[in-house]
C-alpha positions in Angstrom: 0.0 0.0 0.0 1.4 3.3 -1.1 1.4 6.1 1.5 0.4 8.6 -1.3 -2.6 6.4 -2.3 -3.7 6.2 1.4 -3.4 10.0 1.7 -5.4 10.5 -1.5 -8.1 8.2 -0.3 -8.4 10.0 3.1 -8.5 13.3 1.3 -11.4 12.0 -0.9 -13.2 10.9 2.3 -12.8 14.3 3.8 -14.0 16.0 0.7 -17.2 13.9 0.6 -17.7 14.4 4.4 -17.5 18.1 3.8 -20.0 17.9 0.9 -22.4 15.7 2.9 -21.9 17.8 6.1 -20.7 14.9 8.1 -18.3 15.4 11.0 -15.6 12.6 11.0 -13.9 12.2 14.3 -11.5 9.5 13.3 -10.6 8.1 9.9 -8.6 4.8 9.4 -7.5 2.7 6.5 -6.5 -0.7 7.6 -6.8 -4.4 6.8 -10.4 -5.7 7.2 -11.3 -9.3 6.8 -15.0 -9.3 5.9 -16.1 -5.7 5.1 -15.2 -2.8 2.9 -15.8 -0.3 5.6 -17.5 0.4 8.9 -18.7 3.4 10.8 -19.9 4.2 14.3 -22.3 6.7 15.6 -19.5 8.5 17.4 -17.9 9.6 14.1 -15.4 6.8 13.6 -14.8 5.5 10.0 -12.7 2.5 9.0 -12.0 1.6 5.4 -10.4 -1.6 4.1 -6.9 -1.1 2.7 -8.1 -3.3 -0.2 -10.0 -0.4 -1.6 -6.8 1.5 -2.4 -6.2 -0.8 -5.4 -9.6 -0.1 -6.9 -11.0 2.6 -9.2 -11.9 5.9 -7.6 -15.5 5.6 -8.7 -15.6 2.5 -6.4 -14.0 4.6 -3.6 -16.8 7.1 -4.0 -19.4 4.4 -3.7 -18.0 3.0 -0.5 -17.3 6.4 1.0 -20.7 7.9 0.3 -22.3 4.6 1.4 -20.7 4.9 4.9 -21.1 8.6 5.3 -24.8 8.5 4.6 -25.1 6.0 7.5 -24.3 8.9 9.9 -27.8 10.3 9.1 -29.6 7.2 7.7 -28.8 4.0 9.6 -30.4 1.6 7.1 -30.6 0.9 3.4 -34.2 2.0 3.0 -35.8 4.3 0.5 -34.3 7.5 1.9 -30.8 6.1 1.9 -31.2 4.8 -1.7 -32.5 8.1 -2.9 -29.6 10.0 -1.3 -27.2 7.5 -2.9 -28.8 8.3 -6.3 -28.7 12.0 -5.7 -25.0 11.9 -5.0 -23.8 9.1 -7.2 -26.4 8.6 -9.9 -26.5 4.9 -10.9 -24.8 3.7 -7.8 -26.0 0.1 -8.3 -23.5 -0.2 -11.2 -20.6 0.7 -8.9 -21.9 -1.8 -6.3 -22.0 -4.6 -9.0 -18.5 -3.7 -10.2 -17.3 -3.8 -6.6 -18.7 -7.3 -6.2 -17.2 -8.5 -9.4 -13.7 -7.0 -8.9 -13.2 -8.1 -5.3 -15.2 -11.3 -4.9 -13.7 -12.4 -1.6 -15.1 -9.5 0.5 -18.8 -9.2 1.3 -20.7 -6.4 -0.3 -21.8 -3.4 1.7 -25.3 -3.4 0.4 -27.1 -6.6 0.9 -29.0 -7.9 -2.1 -32.8 -8.1 -1.3 
């Protein structure tokens, strides 16, 4: 993992957090076994180091996905409409993420 890539990723998270008006208390990029990312109600965000090797459009999908959970804790209609408002056809990124990285579980469960 390149330090420059990790810094670029964190800067992208901060830019999205600013755009979505989310206060991030702590931001980490680390190895994660079964998830792409996680967030907590106290403002902590963790992202999988495996994301760094993927396309930035997939970064945006995972970043926005997690940041929206600070205001919408589920994957209901409001969350989906906010994803669409910020990322357009976000389902395409989700499918691409599943195809490219098969071993990790997807963030958005398939109904």
